N, C-alpha and C positions, 0 to 999 in steps of 0.2 A: 574836690574839683574833678579829679580823674574819674571818680565814680559817676559824677553827673554826666560827663562826656560819654562814658560807656553806656549809661542808660539811654541817653539821647541817640547814640549810634544804634543801639539795639531797637529802639522804637522806630527809627528811620528804616532799618532793615525790614522790620515787620510790615510797616506801611508800604514800602516798596514791593515786598513779596505779595501783599494783598492786592495792590494795584496791578502787578504783573499777572497774577492769577485771574483777576477779573477781566483782564484784557485778553486772556486766552492762554496764559501759562507760558512756560519756557519753550514748549514744543510747537507753539503756533508759528506758522511760516509768515511772519509779518512782512518781510521784504517782498517775498514772492507774491503774497496776497495783494499788497498795494500796487505792485508793478503790474500784475495781471488785471487788476481792477481798472487802472488808468489806461492800459492797452485796450480794454473792452469799452472805454468811453464813459466810465462812471466818474462822478465827482468825488472829491475827498470826503465830503459829508456822507455821500451815498455808500462809499466803501466802508466807512466807520459803522454805518447801520448794518450792512451785510456782515461785517466782522462780528457784531453782536449776535446776529442770527446764527452764524456758524458756530459760535461758542455755546450758545444756548442749546443747540441741537447736537453738539459734540460730533461735528462732522470730521471724518477721518481725512477727507480731502477738501478743505475749506474753499479752495479756488473753484470747485465744481459749481459754486453758486453763480459764477459768471458765464457758464455755458450749459449747465444741465437743468432742463425743465423739470425732470423728475425730482432732483434735489430741492428745487425751489418749492414744488408742490408739497413735498414732505415737510418742509419748514413752515410753510403757510398753514398747513393742516395742523401742525403741532401748536402753532401760536393760537389758532382759533379754539382748539380743544382746551388750551390753558385758560384763555379768557372766559370760555363757557363755564369751566369748573370753578372759577373764582367769582362768577356772577358779574364779570366786567366786560361782557361781550359788546355792550352798547356804549361803553365809555368812549367819548370822542377821541381821546388820545390813542386808545387802542385801535379804533377804526382808522385813524389816520396812518398808524403804523402798518396796518394791513393794506391800506390803499397804496402805500409806498411799495410794499412787497409785490402787489399786483402790477404796479408799474414796471418793476424789475422783471417780473415774470413775462410780461408782454414783450419787453425789449429782447429778452433772451429767446423767446419763441420766434420772433420775426427776424432774428439774426441767423436763423438756420438757413442752409443753402437752398432749400426748396422754396423759400420766400424771396431770397435775394437774387437768384440767378434768372429764373423765368425762361421764356421761350424767345428765340430770335427768328425761327423759321417754322412754317407749317408742317415741316417734316417730323417735328417732335410732338404733334398733337395725337392723342390716343383715340382710337375708335370709341364711339359712344358719345363723343363731345357734341353738345348742342350748339348750333350756329343760328344767328339771326342775320338774314340777308336784307339789305336795303336796296331796292330796285328803283331807279330814278322814275318818278311818276307812278310807281306801282305799289307803294307801301312796304310793309314789313312781312317777311316770310320766315318760317322756322324749318330747319332741316337738321339731320343728325349725320355725323360722320360714320360711314360703314367700313371703309377701308382706306388706309393711307399707304400708298406704294411709291415707288421711285418716280413714276411719271405724273401722277395726279392724285387728287382726293376724290373718293367716291362718296356721295352723300345721298340721303333719301330725297325723294321728290318734295320740293318745298310746299309747306302748308301756309295758307294765308289768303289774301284777297284773290278773288277769281280773276283769271286771265282771259283775254279775248280768244275766240275760236281760232284754232290754227296756230296759236302762239307757241313759239319754241324758245327755250332758254339758251340754246346754242349761240355763242358769240356775245352774250349779254355781259356787260361789265357789272360787277358786284362790289358792294361795300359790305364787308363781313365783320360782325361783332360776336364775341363769345366770352364767357366767364370760365376760367380754368379753376377747378376746385382747389382750395388750399393755396391759391396763388393770387391772381389778379384778373382784370379785364383786358382783352386784346382787340385790336382792330387791324384789318388788312384789306387791300384791294386786289381783286383777281378777275379772271374771265372764265366763263363756262366754255369748256371745249367739247362737251358731249351731252346731248339730251336724248335719252333712249326710251322715251315714253312711246314712240312709234313702234318700237320693237316689243311692246308690252313689258318693258323692264323699267319700273318707276324709279330711276336713279339719274343723277347728274354727275359728270366728271368736271372738276374745276382745277385750274392750274395752281401749282404751288406758289407761295410767296416767301421771299427771303428777308423781308423787312417788316416784321410784325411790330406794331406800336403797342407798348405796354402802358395801360392806363388804369385808373381806379384801383391802384394797388391796395390790397386789403389792409385795413387798419386795426382790425380786432378779430379775435377768434370767435367763431360762431358754432353753436352746438345744436344738434337736433333735439327737439323737445317732444313733439307729437303728443300734446296733451290738451285738455279742454281749457278754454280761456273765455274771458268776456271782453267785448269791445264797446267802448263808449265814444260816440261821436262828440267832438268839441266844436263850439261855434268858431273859435279862433285858437291858435296855438298858444296864445297868452293865457288860456285857461288851464294849461298843462299843470298837473300836480301829481303827487304821489300818495294822496289820501286813498285809503282802502274803501271801495264801494261795497255796500251790502245789498243793494237791489238795483234793478234796471239793467240796462246794457243788452247787447246782442251776443248770443252764443257763437263761438268760433273755435277753430282749432289752431293752437300755436304750433307752427311747424319747426321753427328754430329761433334762436335768440342770441344776441351778443350785447355788449355794453352800449353799443351805438345803433342798435336796430333790431328788427324782428321781421318774420314772415308769418302771416296768418292766412287761413283759408276760410271764406264765408260763403254762404249760399247766395245765389243771385249775382247781380252785377254791382260794380262800384266804380268810382272814378279816382284818378290820381289827383293829388292836391288836398285831400281831406285831412284835417287835423283830427287825430284820434288818441284815445287812451286805451292801453291794453293791460289787463289784470289776470294773473294766473298764479297757481301755487306750484313752486318748483323746489324740490328737495326739502319740503316742510316749511318753506318760507313763502309768504305772499309777495310776489314781485309785480311792480307797476312801472310801465313805461309810457311816455307820451311822445308823440311825434307826428310827422307828416307822411302820408302815403305818397311815395316817390314814383311807383309804377304799379301797374295792374296786369296780371295775366288771367284772362277769362277763358274758362274751359267750357266750350259749347256742349260737349258730350255730357258733362256732369252738372252743367249750369252752376258752376262755382267759380269764385274769383280768388286768386292768390294776391294778397296785398303785401308789397315790400315797403316797410316802414323805416324811415330814418328818424331815430329818436333824439330827443333833446338830451343833453348830458345829465345823467342821473346824479343824485346826491351821493356823498361818500357811503352812507349806510346802505343805500340801494345798490350801488355799484359792487360793494362787497358781497351782497346777497347774490347778485346776478353772476359774478365771476366765480363764486364758490360753486355754483351749479355748472357754469360753462366749463370749468376745468375739472369737474367731476371729483372734487377733493374728498368727498365722503362716499363715493361709489365703491361697491365691491369690485375688486380687480377684474373678476371674470365677467362682470356685467357693465363695465365702463363703456359708454358709447363713444364711437369715433367722432372726433371734432371735425365737422365738415360743413360746407355750404350746401344747403338743400337744393337739389335740381328740381325746379318747378314742373318740368315736363314729365317727371316720374310719379306725380301725385295721382292717386286714384280717386275714387268717389268718396270724399270725406265731407259731404255737405252737412252742415249743422242743422239742427231742428228749427232754429229761429234765424232768419237771414236778415242782413242789412241790405235793403233793396234801394236802388237808385234808378230813376226813369231811364229807359233805353236811350233817349236823346242825349243824356249826359255822360254816357260811357266813353272813357278814353282808354282804349286797350293799348298795351305795349308803349305807353307814352312816358317819357322821362320828364319829370318836372324840373326845370332849371333852378339852381340855387339862387336865392335872392341875394344880390350884392348891393352894397351901398354905392351911391353915385360917386364917381371919382376914383373908384378902386377897380 
């Protein structure tokens, strides 16, 4: 009987040892890991998943998964390499695992101060920022910030609809909108305190504002692509699909992409509200997105239009492909592109050979298409 208990105790010790080692070993900082995970807003189930990731990648500091984008990128890349080596890259279970890791990656990314803090005053806006002015009864105008000093903002003379002869911007009330790269959209109201066109100096001075309204907070990381793509007009957004097209379509240039949208440039004019499908090859994978053209920037000089597309939520396999490219997981370190929102006003002449043309009477420039809401909401 004593021998039986000894054998049973030995087996239990072995089992316990194996369980502990699979869970991370005796050196794994369980308490600190779970406490830090809860402090970071992760659920118990999510913390267990990240613990597995930390163990599989033999991280010296496992808690870095809760704050380090670089660590998460390394772990996601390692998982993809492993799945590819075993031929299980398209296994639904593995794709869902990667999808979860990308969720964590996005959460950690947007928990960084540059996304959370934002601006509260115009005094923090950097020169080079593009503004959109809304002038009551006068349409939309574009200007760029030249200088930001203690007394005022100096901007380039606004481009847009023609103004009446003798018109002066001085004392005009403005509603100003701008998108701050890697941050969010902002709005403020101000007044023009100086119009110097009469001195042959094409600039305006506008007053500072201390109450910026932060809106359209960025929800996904967008990366420059600058590659050839094909655009397929859809009759309705209900025709959206991820099937790979082998013919037809209009040539365009994919400027940037994220999991929830893209920007493309096409020759000629286009209008907001069009349902479209975009197809391109990124990082060796064919990527397909369908969505609605939310706004259009038409460049008179190059006769080209930049379409800003809000995409339908991609399937898990497509999301994994897109985010693998967006985060540059398999780029060489020295050639990894900066993740940023493309500034449409910096685009040169990139007119494709085949253009999607829309009659001039249907053009809607700089128009934001309101989101459709169900009645009662």
